[in-house]
C-alpha positions in Angstrom: 0.0 0.0 0.0 2.7 2.4 1.0 4.7 1.4 -2.2 1.8 2.3 -4.4 1.3 5.7 -2.8 5.0 6.6 -3.1 5.1 5.4 -6.7 2.0 7.6 -7.4 3.8 10.6 -5.9 6.9 9.8 -7.7 5.1 9.6 -11.0 3.2 12.8 -10.2 6.5 14.7 -9.5 8.2 13.2 -12.5 5.3 14.3 -14.8 5.4 17.8 -13.3 9.2 18.0 -13.7 9.1 16.8 -17.3 6.4 19.3 -18.1 8.5 22.0 -16.5 11.6 21.0 -18.5 9.6 20.9 -21.8 8.0 24.3 -21.1 11.4 25.8 -20.3 12.9 24.3 -23.4 10.1 25.7 -25.5 10.6 29.1 -23.9 14.3 29.1 -24.6 13.7 28.1 -28.3 11.0 30.8 -28.5 13.3 33.5 -27.2 16.1 32.3 -29.6 13.6 32.6 -32.5 12.6 36.1 -31.4 16.2 37.3 -31.3 16.8 35.7 -34.7 13.8 37.5 -36.1 14.8 40.8 -34.6 18.3 40.4 -36.2 16.7 39.7 -39.6 14.4 42.7 -39.1 17.4 44.9 -38.5 19.2 43.6 -41.6 16.0 44.0 -43.7 15.6 47.6 -42.5 19.2 48.4 -43.3 18.9 46.8 -46.7 15.7 48.8 -47.4 17.5 52.0 -46.4 20.3 51.1 -48.7 18.0 50.4 -51.6 16.2 53.8 -51.1 19.6 55.5 -50.9 20.7 53.9 -54.2 17.4 54.8 -55.8 17.9 58.5 -54.9 21.5 58.4 -56.1 20.7 56.8 -59.5 17.5 58.8 -60.1 19.4 61.5 -62.2 20.9 58.7 -64.3 17.5 57.4 -65.4 17.2 60.1 -68.1 20.4 58.7 -69.7 19.5 56.3 -72.5 22.2 54.8 -74.7 19.6 54.0 -77.3 19.3 57.7 -78.2 23.0 57.8 -79.1 22.8 54.5 -81.1 20.0 56.0 -83.2 22.3 58.9 -84.1 24.9 56.6 -85.7 24.6 56.5 -89.6 23.2 53.4 -91.2 26.5 52.5 -93.0 28.4 52.6 -89.7 25.8 50.4 -88.0 26.2 48.0 -90.9 30.0 47.8 -90.5 29.6 47.4 -86.8 27.3 44.5 -87.4 29.6 42.9 -90.0 32.6 42.9 -87.7 30.5 41.5 -84.8 30.9 44.4 -82.4 27.6 43.6 -80.7 28.7 40.0 -80.0 32.1 41.2 -78.9 30.6 43.6 -76.4 28.3 40.8 -75.1 31.3 38.5 -74.6 33.2 41.2 -72.7 30.3 42.1 -70.5 29.7 38.4 -69.7 33.4 37.9 -68.9 33.4 40.9 -66.5 30.2 39.7 -64.8 31.7 36.2 -64.3 34.9 37.7 -63.0 33.0 39.8 -60.5 30.9 36.9 -59.4 34.0 34.7 -58.9 35.6 37.5 -56.8 32.6 37.5 -54.5 32.9 33.7 -53.7 35.3 33.1 -50.9 38.3 30.8 -51.6 37.7 31.0 -55.4 39.6 34.2 -56.1 41.7 32.4 -58.9 44.9 34.1 -58.0 43.7 37.7 -58.3 
């Protein structure tokens, strides 16, 4: 009889302790998630400010259109530029520069530069 009462109290306190530990673990994980979300909020806010700053800096450049200057080139000159492959050459150069910039941004893949 005494054994059953003590085992009942033991089970009761074990259940209470396990519930307390699970609640404490959930609370710690929740606080960690809140801190992580706050950090991401700060980063997102800083990135938003950076985007708005870049938008204000590049606003005067939006009136610059290279197409208006290409339209001023005479037709014979455009024909020669097309025959020598200037457009393809420019595309290759721009692609190479973009690939080089991308490779510079990847750590440990600087390729000696």
